[in-house]
C-alpha positions, 0 to 999 in steps of 0.5 A, spaced: 176 126 673 173 129 667 172 135 672 179 135 674 181 135 667 176 141 665 179 145 671 186 144 669 185 146 662 181 152 664 187 154 668 192 153 663 188 158 658 185 152 653 180 155 649 178 149 644 172 145 643 173 140 649 171 145 655 165 142 656 163 135 659 158 134 653 164 135 648 169 132 652 166 125 654 165 123 646 172 126 645 175 121 650 171 115 647 174 117 640 181 118 643 186 119 637 180 118 632 177 124 635 179 131 631 178 135 638 182 130 642 188 130 637 187 138 637 187 138 645 193 133 645 197 137 640 196 143 644 198 141 650 204 137 647 206 143 643 206 148 649 210 143 653 215 142 648 216 149 647 217 150 655 221 144 656 225 145 650 224 137 648 226 134 642 220 130 641 213 132 638 206 130 637 204 133 630 202 127 625 195 130 624 191 127 619 196 121 620 195 114 622 193 112 629 199 108 630 204 114 627 201 118 632 202 113 638 209 112 636 210 120 637 206 120 643 210 114 646 217 118 644 214 124 647 212 121 654 218 117 655 222 124 654 218 127 659 219 120 664 212 119 664 210 114 670 204 110 667 207 104 664 200 103 660 202 109 656 209 108 654 210 100 654 207 094 651 204 093 644 203 100 641 196 099 638 193 097 645 195 104 648 190 109 649 184 104 647 180 106 653 177 112 655 180 112 662 187 111 658 186 117 654 183 121 660 190 119 664 194 122 658 191 129 658 191 129 665 198 127 665 200 132 660 196 138 663 199 137 670 206 137 666 204 143 663 202 147 669 209 145 673 213 148 667 208 154 667 210 155 675 217 154 674 217 159 668 214 164 673 219 165 678 217 170 683 220 177 682 219 179 689 219 176 696 211 177 697 210 173 691 215 168 693 211 168 700 204 167 696 207 161 692 210 158 698 203 159 702 199 156 696 204 150 695 203 149 703 196 149 702 196 143 697 201 139 701 196 140 707 190 138 703 194 131 701 196 131 708 203 131 707 208 132 713 211 138 715 218 139 711 224 142 714 225 146 708 220 151 705 223 150 698 217 150 693 221 145 689 222 140 694 215 141 696 212 140 689 216 134 688 213 131 695 206 133 692 208 129 685 210 123 689 204 123 693 199 124 687 203 119 683 202 114 689 194 116 689 194 115 682 197 108 682 193 106 688 186 108 684 189 105 677 190 098 681 184 098 685 180 099 679 183 093 675 
């Protein structure tokens, strides 16, 4: 999953210190106490906030971990984060594991990608057709059934539901 995150970050245009597996792993282990992890978290949340016009933000740099976790919790709730481990329970128990830190970044990365896709509305039919083709390829890879509608938004919703189901299945089978 770390490789997936690296691919996502590269696609998003991230140019920070965590673009290499040998630096990403230790930062995930350190979580919020890692300056590089916090910098990436801040980068993702700032971009999401701007594109999605959110009220919440994550910017307690140098603040205590609990304050940062409260900000993250509010931000994730505003995004309707589907991962209970990241938004509920004792605030001090969130983001303690490397897996939870990774899951947070993957979620934020996918949210940012979705927002960027939504911002880049096709200007002509050839671009629109290309987007439809790419979304259909994703649906085919996930073995989603052919939809009566070729609406990219509804197809992406199906992709989101399938991926959430897969992530839930993986997380319940590893616990």
